C-alpha positions as CSV (number, residue, x, y, z in Angstrom):
1,X,-9.7,-13.8,22.2
2,X,-12.2,-10.9,22.4
3,X,-14.1,-9.8,19.3
4,X,-13.0,-6.6,17.5
5,X,-15.9,-4.2,16.5
6,X,-13.6,-2.2,14.2
7,X,-11.2,-4.7,12.5
8,X,-8.2,-3.2,10.7
9,X,-7.4,-3.9,7.1
10,X,-4.8,-6.5,8.3
11,X,-7.3,-8.3,10.5
12,X,-9.9,-8.3,7.7
13,X,-7.3,-9.7,5.3
14,X,-6.4,-12.5,7.6
15,X,-10.1,-13.4,7.8
16,X,-10.7,-13.2,4.1
17,X,-7.6,-15.5,3.4
18,X,-9.0,-18.0,5.9
19,X,-12.3,-17.8,4.0
20,X,-10.6,-18.4,0.7
21,X,-8.8,-21.5,2.1
22,X,-12.1,-22.8,3.3
23,X,-13.9,-22.2,0.1
24,X,-11.1,-23.8,-1.9
25,X,-11.4,-26.9,0.2
26,X,-15.1,-27.1,-0.7
27,X,-16.3,-26.7,2.9
28,X,-19.3,-24.6,4.0
29,X,-18.8,-22.4,7.1
30,X,-21.2,-24.8,8.9
31,X,-19.2,-27.9,7.9
32,X,-15.9,-26.1,8.8
33,X,-17.3,-25.2,12.2
34,X,-18.2,-28.8,12.9
35,X,-14.7,-30.0,12.0
36,X,-13.1,-27.2,14.1
37,X,-15.3,-27.6,17.1
38,X,-16.7,-24.1,16.8
39,X,-20.0,-22.5,16.2
40,X,-20.8,-21.3,12.6
41,X,-21.2,-17.8,13.9
42,X,-17.6,-17.9,15.3
43,X,-16.2,-19.0,11.9
44,X,-18.1,-16.2,10.2
45,X,-16.8,-13.6,12.8
46,X,-13.2,-14.8,12.3
47,X,-13.5,-14.6,8.5
48,X,-14.9,-11.1,8.9
49,X,-11.9,-10.1,11.0
50,X,-14.1,-9.3,14.0
51,X,-12.6,-12.1,16.2
52,X,-8.8,-12.5,16.8
53,X,-7.3,-15.9,16.5
54,X,-4.0,-17.4,17.6
55,X,-1.2,-18.6,15.3
56,X,-1.8,-22.2,16.4
57,X,-5.5,-21.9,15.5
58,X,-4.7,-20.5,12.1
59,X,-2.5,-23.5,11.5
60,X,-5.3,-25.8,12.6
61,X,-7.7,-24.0,10.2
62,X,-5.1,-24.5,7.4
63,X,-4.7,-28.2,8.2
64,X,-8.5,-28.7,8.3
65,X,-8.7,-26.9,4.9
66,X,-6.0,-29.1,3.4
67,X,-3.7,-26.2,2.6
68,X,-0.4,-27.5,1.4
69,X,1.5,-24.2,1.2
70,X,3.8,-23.9,4.3
71,X,5.0,-20.3,3.4
72,X,1.4,-19.1,3.2
73,X,0.4,-20.8,6.4
74,X,3.3,-19.2,8.4
75,X,2.6,-15.8,6.8
76,X,-1.0,-16.0,8.0
77,X,0.1,-17.2,11.4
78,X,2.3,-14.0,11.6
79,X,-0.8,-11.9,11.1
80,X,-2.6,-13.2,14.2
81,X,-3.4,-12.0,17.7
82,X,-5.0,-8.8,18.9
83,X,-4.4,-5.5,17.3
84,X,-0.9,-4.2,17.7
85,X,-0.9,-0.5,18.0
86,X,1.3,1.4,15.6
87,X,1.9,5.1,15.2
88,X,-0.9,5.3,12.6
89,X,-3.5,4.5,15.2
90,X,-3.0,7.9,16.7
91,X,-4.4,9.3,13.4
92,X,-7.6,7.1,13.2
93,X,-9.6,9.8,15.0
94,X,-8.7,12.4,12.4
95,X,-8.3,10.6,9.1
96,X,-10.4,8.2,7.1
97,X,-9.9,4.6,8.2
98,X,-8.3,3.6,4.9
99,X,-5.4,6.0,5.4
100,X,-4.4,4.5,8.7
101,X,-4.8,1.1,7.1
102,X,-2.5,2.2,4.3
103,X,0.3,3.1,6.7
104,X,-0.1,-0.3,8.5
105,X,0.0,-2.0,5.0
106,X,3.2,-0.2,4.2
107,X,4.7,-1.1,7.5
108,X,4.2,-4.8,7.0
109,X,5.1,-4.9,3.3
110,X,8.3,-6.5,2.1
111,X,8.5,-4.2,-0.9
112,X,6.6,-1.3,-2.5
113,X,6.1,-0.6,-6.2
114,X,4.1,2.6,-7.1
115,X,3.0,4.1,-10.4
116,X,1.9,7.7,-10.7
117,X,1.1,9.9,-13.7
118,X,0.3,13.4,-12.2
119,X,1.7,13.3,-8.7
120,X,4.9,12.7,-6.8
121,X,4.6,9.7,-4.6
122,X,3.6,10.6,-1.0
123,X,6.7,8.8,0.4
124,X,9.0,11.0,-1.7
125,X,7.3,14.4,-1.2
126,X,8.9,17.3,0.5
127,X,6.9,19.0,3.3
128,X,6.3,22.1,1.1
129,X,5.2,20.0,-1.9
130,X,2.8,17.9,0.3
131,X,1.3,21.0,1.9
132,X,0.7,22.6,-1.5
133,X,-1.0,19.5,-2.7
134,X,-3.2,19.2,0.4
135,X,-4.3,22.8,0.0
136,X,-5.9,21.8,-3.3
137,X,-8.4,19.5,-1.5
138,X,-12.1,19.9,-2.2
139,X,-13.7,20.8,0.1
140,X,-10.7,22.5,1.6
141,X,-9.2,21.2,4.9
142,X,-9.5,23.3,8.0
143,X,-6.0,24.4,9.3
144,X,-5.8,21.6,11.9
145,X,-7.0,19.0,9.4
146,X,-4.4,20.0,7.0
147,X,-1.7,19.7,9.6
148,X,-2.9,16.2,10.7
149,X,-2.8,15.1,7.0
150,X,0.6,16.6,6.5
151,X,2.2,15.1,9.6
152,X,0.7,11.7,8.7
153,X,2.1,11.9,5.2
154,X,5.6,12.8,6.4
155,X,5.5,10.2,9.1
156,X,4.8,7.4,6.5
157,X,8.2,8.2,4.9
158,X,10.1,6.8,7.8
159,X,9.8,3.2,6.4
160,X,12.3,4.3,3.7
161,X,14.9,5.2,6.4
162,X,14.5,2.4,9.0
163,X,17.3,0.0,9.9
164,X,16.0,-2.5,7.3
165,X,14.9,0.0,4.6
166,X,12.0,-1.0,2.5
167,X,12.8,-1.7,-1.2
168,X,10.8,1.0,-3.1
169,X,10.3,1.5,-6.8
170,X,8.5,4.5,-8.2
171,X,7.5,4.7,-11.8
172,X,6.7,8.3,-12.6
173,X,5.3,9.8,-15.8
174,X,7.0,13.0,-17.0
175,X,3.8,14.9,-16.4
176,X,4.2,14.3,-12.6
177,X,7.6,15.9,-12.7
178,X,6.4,18.9,-14.6
179,X,3.5,19.8,-12.3
180,X,4.5,22.9,-10.2
181,X,2.5,22.5,-7.0
182,X,3.3,25.4,-4.8
183,X,5.2,27.3,-7.5
184,X,8.5,27.0,-9.3
185,X,10.7,27.1,-6.2
186,X,8.8,24.3,-4.4
187,X,8.8,22.3,-7.6
188,X,12.5,22.7,-8.0
189,X,13.2,21.7,-4.4
190,X,10.9,18.7,-4.9
191,X,12.9,17.5,-7.9
192,X,16.2,18.0,-6.1
193,X,14.7,15.8,-3.3
194,X,13.8,13.1,-5.8
195,X,17.4,13.1,-7.0
196,X,18.7,12.9,-3.5
197,X,16.4,10.0,-2.6
198,X,17.2,8.1,-5.8
199,X,20.8,7.7,-4.5
200,X,19.6,5.5,-1.7
201,X,20.2,1.8,-2.3
202,X,16.6,0.8,-1.5
203,X,15.0,3.5,-3.7
204,X,14.6,3.2,-7.5
205,X,13.0,6.0,-9.5
206,X,12.2,5.5,-13.2
207,X,10.6,8.0,-15.5
208,X,8.3,7.4,-18.4
209,X,8.8,10.4,-20.8
210,X,6.1,12.0,-23.0
211,X,7.9,10.5,-26.0
212,X,7.3,7.0,-24.9
213,X,5.1,5.2,-27.5
214,X,3.5,3.2,-24.7
215,X,1.8,4.0,-21.4
216,X,0.3,0.9,-19.8
217,X,-2.5,1.3,-17.3
218,X,-4.0,4.4,-19.1
219,X,-2.5,6.7,-16.5
220,X,-4.1,5.1,-13.4
221,X,-2.0,5.7,-10.2
222,X,-1.7,2.9,-7.7
223,X,0.5,1.4,-5.0
224,X,1.5,-2.3,-5.0
225,X,2.5,-3.6,-1.6
226,X,4.4,-6.9,-1.8
227,X,3.5,-9.3,1.0
228,X,5.5,-12.2,2.5
229,X,3.9,-14.5,-0.1
230,X,2.4,-13.5,-3.5
231,X,-1.1,-14.4,-2.2
232,X,-0.8,-11.7,0.4
233,X,0.1,-8.8,-2.0
234,X,-2.2,-5.8,-2.0
235,X,-3.0,-3.1,-4.5
236,X,-4.1,0.3,-3.1
237,X,-6.1,2.8,-5.2
238,X,-6.9,6.4,-4.2
239,X,-10.6,7.3,-4.3
240,X,-12.2,10.6,-5.4
241,X,-13.5,11.2,-1.9
242,X,-10.1,11.0,-0.3
243,X,-10.0,7.5,1.0
244,X,-8.4,4.2,-0.2
245,X,-9.6,1.2,-2.0
246,X,-7.7,-2.1,-1.5
247,X,-7.7,-5.0,-4.0
248,X,-6.4,-8.4,-3.2
249,X,-8.0,-11.1,-5.4
250,X,-5.8,-13.3,-7.5
251,X,-7.0,-11.8,-10.8
252,X,-6.6,-8.2,-9.6
253,X,-3.1,-8.8,-8.3
254,X,-2.1,-10.5,-11.6
255,X,-3.5,-7.5,-13.6
256,X,-1.6,-4.9,-11.6
257,X,1.7,-6.9,-11.6
258,X,1.4,-7.0,-15.4
259,X,0.8,-3.3,-15.6
260,X,3.8,-2.5,-13.4
261,X,6.1,-4.9,-15.4
262,X,5.0,-3.2,-18.7
263,X,5.5,0.2,-17.3
264,X,9.0,-0.7,-16.2
265,X,9.7,-2.0,-19.7
266,X,8.9,1.4,-21.2
267,X,10.5,3.5,-18.5
268,X,14.0,5.0,-18.6
269,X,16.7,3.2,-16.6
270,X,17.5,4.8,-13.2
271,X,20.6,6.6,-14.3
272,X,18.8,8.0,-17.4
273,X,15.9,9.0,-15.2
274,X,18.2,11.0,-12.9
275,X,19.5,12.9,-15.9
276,X,16.0,13.5,-17.1
277,X,14.9,14.9,-13.7
278,X,18.0,17.1,-13.6
279,X,17.1,18.5,-17.0
280,X,13.5,19.3,-15.9
281,X,14.8,20.9,-12.7
282,X,17.2,23.2,-14.6
283,X,14.3,24.4,-16.7
284,X,12.3,25.7,-13.7
């Protein structure tokens, strides 16, 4: 298959997982190339995500690397082939690459868990709330840039309404609920939207009140995308320059899973959270 000069996050992840399997087997890239009948440069290009591979070849790599995890092997095989264009590719010309990769990550996730301390999750924002937040960007977006960002953000929300809705859990600190982006009316409508969304079977919203004696994670906001196997989970962090940072090492994933579990332990139950949101909405 032809090489890709601009691999997507998904292609890079497949390559990095193949590299991890090789390193775990104790093989150098040169030794692996000899066993696979490839050149060392080809193995390096595949591991960098620059060269697409077939599902059968991935299985051959896994067998050569003595991988004994059938679920992981088949999950990796599902990630193969050339780039499949999604709606997010239409935005790659206008947005940082990480944002398009984020939409692709969400599309392929089996579940999403998010934690936010000062913002409403992008997938649960109203159009007016999202526009008000985007207007706070530094430097400010030009009008057409703002509209591209806005349409992209709203388009991402479709994964919560598809025929097989994505399980979604949002852990929100009370501070995020009290921020009045766009003014009191916009904030009130946003809270009403959260209440409406929380009634969906696939969406769980839980609030951590100011009175909670614990706040794991020190207020850091992040998204945790659950993959088809635990090894293929991904953490996404926002960056100060408007892009995304993706984490996927075993230690990083374990850390953020623990943070989420601890946050859930100190959050209100869903029914209590709805009452809490209603109380804040009535105060606006």
